[in-house]
Steps between C-alpha positions, in 0.01 A plus 500: 500500500740791539775246553405337169509831313834601647645161411353525151683825424815425698803446273639232736193279462548207265242413236451171683389685815267726302344200322456318831324801655273541198407133513427531872261789432327308219453198727359717778254652255401160360437356847289793612196388294423866433438588137672797334153642435425501873833672574417763236153558645644524852758753381232711329283497814795596720583792271139621502470493880844640582460788253207624709748586777839541330662608176697190397740410219287240321774416247739392779244306705588133558260238638610142569374198689760293681453152645688378802407138581140533624458879483459749219599867521398794285803721441423845359760766425307822439703820450307788662547846351281684750206464736164651418385729780128492419289195430 
């Protein structure tokens, strides 16, 4: 994912490469059989649980599902501002 973002904003990347990467991400999402509503609910639940233990940057939080042949991975990038000392 970071590779995709760096290629997206890299001046040397052609529009063809950017379009190919975007299409790849769309196809991965389409094949995952996970609805956008489910991703949104999962993201909301993650935020609720993690905020019990950490102060996080909710605006910068990214949650994705990635398929790789027969496996699916949840990729979450959650910027942590600080840890909460008391629960």
